[in-house]
C-alpha positions in Angstrom: -5.6 -76.2 -54.7 -2.3 -77.2 -53.1 0.2 -74.7 -51.8 3.5 -74.4 -53.6 6.1 -76.7 -52.0 3.6 -77.7 -49.4 5.4 -80.7 -47.9 8.8 -79.0 -47.8 7.3 -75.9 -46.3 5.5 -77.9 -43.6 8.8 -79.6 -42.6 10.8 -76.4 -42.6 8.1 -74.6 -40.6 8.3 -77.3 -38.0 12.1 -76.8 -37.6 11.6 -73.1 -37.3 9.1 -73.6 -34.5 11.4 -76.2 -32.8 14.3 -73.7 -32.9 12.0 -70.9 -31.5 10.8 -73.2 -28.7 14.2 -74.5 -27.8 16.0 -71.1 -27.8 13.2 -68.8 -26.8 13.6 -65.1 -27.3 16.6 -63.0 -26.6 19.3 -64.2 -29.0 20.6 -62.5 -32.2 19.4 -63.4 -35.6 22.7 -65.3 -36.4 22.1 -67.6 -33.4 18.7 -68.6 -34.7 20.1 -69.1 -38.2 22.9 -71.4 -36.9 20.4 -73.4 -34.9 18.1 -73.7 -37.9 21.0 -74.7 -40.2 21.8 -77.5 -37.7 18.2 -78.8 -37.8 18.3 -78.8 -41.6 21.6 -80.6 -41.7 20.5 -83.2 -39.1 17.5 -84.0 -41.3 19.4 -84.1 -44.6 17.6 -81.1 -46.1 19.9 -79.3 -48.5 20.4 -75.6 -48.1 22.8 -72.7 -48.9 23.6 -70.1 -46.3 24.4 -66.4 -46.7 24.0 -66.5 -50.5 25.4 -63.4 -52.1 23.9 -61.9 -55.3 24.3 -58.6 -57.1 22.1 -56.2 -59.1 24.3 -54.8 -61.8 23.7 -51.7 -63.9 25.8 -51.1 -66.9 28.3 -53.6 -65.7 28.6 -52.0 -62.2 27.4 -53.7 -59.0 24.6 -51.4 -57.9 23.4 -53.4 -54.9 24.3 -56.6 -53.0 21.7 -59.1 -51.8 22.4 -61.6 -49.1 19.8 -64.3 -48.7 19.9 -65.9 -45.2 19.0 -69.4 -46.4 17.9 -71.0 -49.7 16.4 -74.4 -48.8 16.5 -77.2 -51.4 17.2 -74.6 -54.0 13.5 -73.6 -54.1 12.6 -71.6 -50.9 14.3 -68.5 -49.7 14.2 -67.9 -45.9 14.6 -64.3 -44.7 15.2 -64.3 -40.9 14.4 -61.5 -38.7 14.6 -60.9 -34.9 12.3 -58.0 -34.3 9.8 -57.3 -31.4 7.0 -56.2 -33.8 5.3 -57.7 -36.7 6.7 -57.6 -40.2 7.0 -54.2 -42.0 6.0 -54.0 -45.7 9.7 -53.3 -46.4 10.5 -56.9 -45.2 8.1 -58.3 -47.7 9.6 -56.1 -50.5 13.1 -57.2 -49.5 12.1 -60.9 -49.8 10.2 -60.2 -53.1 13.4 -58.6 -54.5 15.4 -61.8 -53.5 12.8 -64.0 -55.1 13.0 -62.0 -58.3 16.8 -61.9 -58.3 17.2 -65.7 -57.7 14.2 -66.6 -59.8 12.4 -68.5 -57.0 8.7 -68.8 -56.5 8.4 -68.9 -52.7 9.9 -67.3 -49.7 9.3 -67.4 -46.0 9.7 -64.4 -43.7 10.6 -65.6 -40.3 10.6 -63.5 -37.1 12.3 -65.0 -34.0 11.9 -61.9 -31.9 8.4 -62.8 -30.6 7.5 -65.4 -27.9 6.4 -67.7 -30.7 8.1 -67.5 -34.1 6.0 -65.8 -36.8 6.2 -67.1 -40.3 4.7 -65.4 -43.4 4.6 -67.1 -46.8 5.6 -64.8 -49.6 4.9 -66.2 -53.1 6.4 -64.6 -56.2 4.3 -64.9 -59.3 
């Protein structure tokens, strides 16, 4: 059984590791995002950055979502810069984004460790 968006995910993961190796630890999340955006741009991979969405209740915006990156309109990347592993709340956050934007796959990315950590989060 093949993984969802296996080829694109493989390529994106490679760029994430390149950015992690080139910059190392110690920068803020935004710096890693800008570096990753440049890698995607250099390699003609379409993406949207800082995508805003809203949950509305009775016509009132109840919550704002901001997806760090949506790659090729199919994979949401949620970037973190934390010194620990992912917390269940990080997974729930990404699942909420996937549900809101009607996407099937997200990647949680942590640049706060000596080697970037990536977790696939499918939405079914």
